[in-house]
Kinemage of the C-alpha trace (Angstrom):
@kinemage 1
@onewidth
@group {chain A} dominant
@subgroup {mainchain}
@vectorlist {calphas} color= white
{ca met a 1} P -0.028 -0.051 0.024
{ca lys a 2} L 2.712 2.356 0.884
{ca lys a 3} L 4.408 1.601 -2.380
{ca val a 4} L 1.286 2.617 -4.412
{ca leu a 5} L 0.775 5.610 -2.363
{ca ser a 6} L 4.271 6.656 -3.209
{ca ile a 7} L 3.788 6.185 -6.992
{ca leu a 8} L 0.376 8.185 -6.800
{ca leu a 9} L 2.248 10.921 -5.074
{ca ile a 10} L 5.140 11.081 -7.625
{ca leu a 11} L 2.605 10.883 -10.378
{ca ser a 12} L 0.656 13.912 -9.055
{ca met a 13} L 3.796 15.917 -8.462
{ca val a 14} L 4.943 15.181 -12.149
{ca leu a 15} L 1.739 16.275 -13.566
{ca ala a 16} L 1.544 19.429 -11.687
{ca phe a 17} L 4.986 20.469 -12.877
{ca ala a 18} L 4.184 19.314 -16.411
{ca gly a 19} L 1.478 22.122 -16.443
{ca cys a 20} L -1.576 19.893 -16.717
{ca gly a 21} L -4.930 21.849 -16.613
{ca asn a 22} L -6.273 25.180 -17.379
{ca ser a 23} L -6.664 24.822 -21.244
{ca lys a 24} L -9.490 25.802 -23.623
{ca glu a 25} L -11.135 24.571 -26.799
{ca leu a 26} L -11.495 27.082 -29.653
{ca thr a 27} L -14.490 27.421 -31.734
{ca gly a 28} L -12.905 25.976 -34.762
{ca gly a 29} L -12.556 22.631 -32.707
{ca tyr a 30} L -8.886 22.931 -31.910
{ca tyr a 31} L -7.591 22.376 -28.425
{ca ile a 32} L -5.181 24.829 -26.879
{ca asp a 33} L -2.598 24.122 -24.217
{ca glu a 34} L -1.173 26.595 -21.631
{ca ile a 35} L 1.404 27.883 -24.162
{ca glu a 36} L -1.017 28.455 -26.837
{ca lys a 37} L -0.307 25.472 -29.078
{ca ser a 38} L -3.148 23.868 -30.977
{ca tyr a 39} L -4.181 20.243 -31.253
{ca gln a 40} L -6.644 18.632 -33.424
{ca tyr a 41} L -7.705 15.946 -30.904
{ca glu a 42} L -8.766 15.463 -27.508
{ca leu a 43} L -8.479 11.716 -26.482
{ca lys a 44} L -9.237 9.984 -23.193
{ca met a 45} L -6.835 7.134 -22.566
{ca ser a 46} L -7.282 4.611 -19.737
{ca gly a 47} L -5.135 1.944 -18.331
{ca thr a 48} L -2.938 0.852 -15.337
{ca leu a 49} L 0.649 2.384 -14.818
{ca pro a 50} L 3.347 -0.136 -13.717
{ca asn a 51} L 3.209 -1.156 -10.188
{ca ala a 52} L -0.070 0.887 -9.618
{ca ala a 53} L -3.014 -0.686 -7.766
{ca asn a 54} L -5.767 1.606 -9.616
{ca pro a 55} L -6.178 2.373 -13.254
{ca ile a 56} L -5.707 6.002 -14.416
{ca ser a 57} L -7.501 8.015 -16.995
{ca phe a 58} L -5.543 10.730 -19.180
{ca tyr a 59} L -7.226 13.397 -21.178
{ca val a 60} L -4.693 14.238 -23.859
{ca tyr a 61} L -4.474 16.918 -26.663
{ca thr a 62} L -2.963 15.570 -29.723
{ca asp a 63} L -2.548 15.673 -33.553
{ca asp a 64} L -2.255 11.882 -33.606
{ca pro a 65} L -5.554 10.075 -33.354
{ca asp a 66} L -3.601 6.790 -32.966
{ca leu a 67} L -1.637 7.638 -30.038
{ca ser a 68} L -1.960 4.943 -27.381
{ca phe a 69} L -2.123 4.995 -23.518
{ca ser a 70} L 1.290 2.967 -23.600
{ca glu a 71} L 3.156 5.731 -25.627
{ca val a 72} L 1.841 8.475 -23.528
{ca ser a 73} L 2.393 6.776 -20.066
{ca gln a 74} L 5.799 5.597 -21.139
{ca ala a 75} L 6.940 9.076 -22.393
{ca phe a 76} L 5.241 10.657 -19.303
{ca leu a 77} L 7.178 8.374 -16.796
{ca ser a 78} L 10.426 8.548 -18.703
{ca ser a 79} L 13.207 11.021 -18.410
{ca gln a 80} L 14.181 10.385 -21.891
{ca lys a 81} L 13.250 13.042 -24.559
{ca thr a 82} L 10.462 11.865 -26.961
{ca asp a 83} L 9.326 12.772 -30.395
{ca leu a 84} L 5.710 12.315 -29.130
{ca asp a 85} L 3.706 15.696 -29.167
{ca phe a 86} L 0.953 15.517 -26.680
{ca tyr a 87} L -0.338 17.601 -23.872
{ca ile a 88} L -1.939 16.013 -20.860
{ca ser a 89} L -4.886 18.418 -19.824
{ca glu a 90} L -6.462 16.352 -17.144
{ca tyr a 91} L -5.917 12.998 -15.482
{ca gln a 92} L -8.109 10.974 -13.033
{ca ile a 93} L -7.073 8.223 -10.762
{ca glu a 94} L -9.988 5.535 -10.468
{ca lys a 95} L -10.986 4.472 -6.959
{ca ala a 96} L -10.554 0.624 -6.053
{ca asp a 97} L -13.638 -1.221 -5.607
């Protein structure tokens, strides 16, 4: 349980520093992130991160409609630079049953 809480705390901190939230949609159907970059799609991606007890959902702005949860979570959790272009606008950790 302590390990799961540690992972969730780290995830929350990384998302906070990554600039999640406070974005908007233009009337033309484009999604805008905090630095005014536009994206064509908003995707909801759900899955379970490694060593996590509960699933998580990401709301992601992207120009790639085929972007997968695996690609986003690997890029998000990695310290490596990636060529993927996306913005996590919101996330939600699902409650355990």
